[in-house]
N, C-alpha and C positions, 0 to 999 in steps of 0.2 A: 247153084253152088255145088261143088264137087263133094264126093264122099270124103270123110276124114281119112287121112293117110294112116295106114296100119303098118307097123314095122314087120319085116318078113318073119321074125321069130314068133310074132303074135298071131299069125294067120291060122295056126293050129289050135289056138285057145278056144275053149267052148264059148258059145254065145251067152253073155251075161252083161246086164246093163252096168253094174258096178265095176266089173272087170274091164269093160270097154272104157269107162270113165278113167280108170287107173292107167290104162294103156295110153289114153289121150294125154293125161298128165305127164307120163313118161316121155311121150313124143314131144311135148311142149318144153321139156327140160326141167320140170318140177319133180326132181327125183326124190326129195324128202317126203313130200305128200304121197307120191306113188308108192314108196317103200312102206310108209306107215299104213296106208290103206290096204296094200297087198298083204301085209302081215296080219292085219285085223281081219281081212276077208278069209285068210287061210285058217284062222282059228275055228270057225264054225261054218264050213262049207263042205259040199260033197267032194269026194276024192279027186275027180277030174278038175274041178274048179280050184280046189286046194293046191293041186300040183301046178296049175297055171299061175296062181297067185304067188306061190313060193318061187317059181321060175322068174317071175317079174321082179320080186324082191331081191333075188340073187343077182339080177342084172344091174341093180342100183348100188351094189356094194362097191367100194373103191378097190382098185387093183392093189393087191398086197405089195407088189414091187414098187408102187408109187411112194409109199412111206419110206422105203429103203432109199430111193432116189432123193427124197427131201433130206433125209439124214446125211447122205453123202454130200449133197450140195452145201448144207450148213457146215459140215466138217471142212470141206474144201475152202469155203469162204473164211472161216475162222483161222484155218491154217495159213492161208495166203496173207490175211491181215496181220497175223502174229509174225510171220516171217518178214513182212515189209517193215513192221514196227521195230523189230530187233536188228535187222540188217541194213535197211536202206530208208529208214524213217527220216523225220525232220532232223536236221543237224543241230545238236544241242549247243554247239560252240558258235553258231551263227549269231551275230549281234542282233539284239532285239530292235525292231523298228520303233523309233520313238514317235509318238503321235504329234502331229503338227499343233503347235500352240498359237492361237491367235490372240494378239494383245489388242484390245479395243481401247481407243483413246477418246 
C-alpha cells in the first residue's frame, strides 16, 4: 500500500499524529471535522504546531467572494422571474381550459 497523499502545503507541517489525521481528513474532503479538530489542536499546542493547525483551519474557510456570488445569483433569478411575470407572463385574457367531463351511463 502506498503512503497517504499529503497536500503540498502540508509538507512543511511538523510531524504530529493528530495533525496528520486532520490533514488526512482535509484530503478526504471532510472539511468540517478537519476545521474543528485544527481549532481544538491550536488551543493547546506548541507554537509550530499551533501555526500549522491554524493554517489548516484557514484553508477550510469558504471563500468570501462565494457568498457574494450566491447573493448575486439569487438577485438575478428573482429579477428575471419578476420581469417575466410582469411583462411576458401567462396571458390573463386567455380562455380557461375546461376539464373534460366524462358522463358514465
